[in-house]
N, C-alpha and C positions, 0 to 999 in steps of 0.2 A: 478392468473395472469399467463400469458404465458412467458416462457423463450424465448427471441428473439435472444440472442447471448450468447457466452461465451468468456471470455478473456484468452489469453495465456500469462503467465508471467514466470519469473525465480524462483518463489517461490512455491515449492510443499507443504510447511507447513506454518503455521502462523508466527512462530518465525522469526524475522528479518524484517518483513514487516513494512514500515514506518507507524507511528500512524495516519497520515493524508495524503491525496493525495497532490501531488505537493511539498512535502518536499524534495524529491530526484528527481529533474527534469530529470536526465539522465536515470532513470529507464524506460525501454521499455516494451511495451505490445502490443498485437495484438487482436483486437476484431473480432471474427469470427461469422457470423450470422448463425442461425439455417436454414436448407434448406427452410422452409416455408417463411423466410424473406429475402432471397437472391435476392431480386429485386433491381437492382441499382437505380430505380426510387425513392425508399424510401430515398435515400441519396442526391437527387437532390437539390443543393443549400447549402449543408453542407460545401463544400470547401471554402465558404466565411467566415467561422468562424475559429478562432484559437483554441478554447477550447469547450469541451462538458461536460455536466453533465451525469453521469452514475448512474442509480438506479439499485441496485444489491442485491443479497441475501447472508446473512451470512451462506453459505453452510457448513462451517466447525464447526459451533456451534451446540451442541445438542438442539433439540427442547424441550422447557419446556411447560408443561401444566398449570403451576401455575404462577400467576402474581407476579413479584418482583418489588415493588415500589421504592426501592433504590438499588444502585449499588456502587461499589468501583472503581472510575476512577483510572486506573493504573498509571497515571502521577502524582497524588497527593503524592504518596510515603508513605502513612500511611493507617490507617484503617478507615479513614473518609468515610462515605457513603453519597451520594447525590441522589436526585430524578432522576429516570431513564430518564425522559423527559428533564432533565437539562444537560444531558451528551450525548455523542455519543457512549456509550457502545454498543457492539454488542448483549448484553443480554437484549432484549427488547420484548414486546408482539409480534411484527412482526419483524422478522430479516431482515430489509431492510437497506442497506447502501447507502450513497450518496457521490460520489466522482467527483471532477472536474479534468479533464486531458487535456493535450495539444494534438491537432491533429498533428501528424508528417507527415502522408501521407494517402491518400485514394487510394487503389490499387485494380485493377481487377485481379483476379487469376483464373486459369483453374480448380482448385480442391476445392477451398473454396469460390468462388464467390467474391464479393466486400468486402474487409476487411479494417478496420480502424487501422492504426498503431498509437499508442499513446505514450506519455511520462508522467511520474509522477504518475502512478497508484499505489494503495495501496491494492492490491488484490491477493489472492491465485490463482495459475494456475487452470483454469477450472471454476472459479466463474461464476455463472449464472447472466446474465444481463436482467433486465425486461423492461428497457426503456432508451432511449438516447434523450437528449434535448440540444440544443445549449446554450452555455454560452453567455449572453447578457450583455455587460459591463455597460450600463447606468442604468440597473435595478438590476443586480446581485451584483454589487460592491457598498457597502454602507460605505462611508468614515468615518462617525462618529459613527459607530457601537461599542458597548462595548462588551468585551469578557468574562464577568462574572469571575468565578473562574479560567478560563484559564489564566487570566492575572498574576496570582501568580505561574503558573506552566510552564512558559516559561523557556526553558533550554538552556544552552550554549553547544556548540558542543565539543565532545571529539577530542583529537589529535590522529590520526590513523597512526600507524607505521607498514609498511610491512617489515618483515624480508627478507633478500636477497633470501632465498630459496623459498619464495612464490611470488616473483615478476615475472610478465610475465607468470604466470601459466594460468591465464584467459586472454581472448582477452582484448585488451586495453579498449574498451568501457564498458565491464563487470567489469573490475577492477576499473574503475572510479565510476561506479554505486555502487560497493561494498564499496568503501571508503565512499561514501555519506551515505549509509545505516548505516555503523558502527559509523560514526561521530555523528549520532543522538542518539546513545546509545540504542540498542535494548533490554537491560536488563529490566525486570519489576522493576519499581521504588520502589515498596513496598518490594522487596526482599532484604534481608540483603546483603550488599556489602562485598564479601569475595575476597580479592586480590589474593588468592591462587586458586580460582575457575576457571576452564576452561570451556568456553561456546562453543557450536557448533550448527550449523544449515546448512541445505542444500540450495544451491543457484547456479543456472545456471549449474546444473549437477555435482556440486562439494560439498564436505563437508568442511565448513569453521570452523576453531577452533581459538578462541581468548581469551585474558585475559585482564583485566582492572585493573590498579593500579593508584590510584588517578584519574587524568583526561587524562590518556594516555591509549589508547587501542592498544594492539599489536596483530597483526595477526600471529599466530604461525604456522599454516599449511593450505594448500588448496590442497585437494586430490580428485580424481575422486570417485564418489559414486560407 
C-alpha cells in the first residue's frame, strides 16, 4: 500500500494517546498529503461530511514475523488473553489502524497543499495514512450493536487537578486537551497502581509529569522539552 498522507499531532510518543479516536474531542491534528496526492480534486465533495475514517499504520510498533493468535488488551487490567481479531490491539498480522475523526477545516496552503484539520485523533505525530473515507451515518452507526468484552471495561474518568504552577503554561486549547487526555487515565491498566509513582510523557512540546492517588490525578509540572 502507498502512504497517501501523514498526520501531525502533539504526540511524539505513544504514551498518553487516547485508546480510541473521538474520546478526547478537543485534540487537534492536521492531515498533510504526500506530494503525489496533493490534488485538491481528490477532496471534492468532502466538505459535506462532518467525519472521516482514517486507515493508518502502526508505525511505532516493531514488525513481527510470527503470528500471535492472542493478545492482552490493556484495558482489561489483568493477564487475560483474547483473540487478536477480537481486539483492536496494535500487535496484529498487519499493523493497520482505523480511526474516526471530525473534520474541523479543509484548508489550501502554499507549502503543504490542501490539508485537512481534524479533531479527536488517536495517533502519533507523523503516522502514515493509507486511505481516507467519509463517515456515512445511516450505514456506519449501528444502534443495536453489542460491544463484547468492552462492555465490562468501560471506565470512569479521573478528576484532574492542575497545581497553580502549571496553570496557563500551555495555550488554553492545549490545556483543555491535556485535561481530557489525563481524565481518561493513560496509565496501563495491567500495571500495579503505585500512588507514589510519578508518570511523565511529552505533549505539545512540553514534558508533563503527574501522579494519581485513588481517582484524583494531579499534574505536578509542565516544562519545555
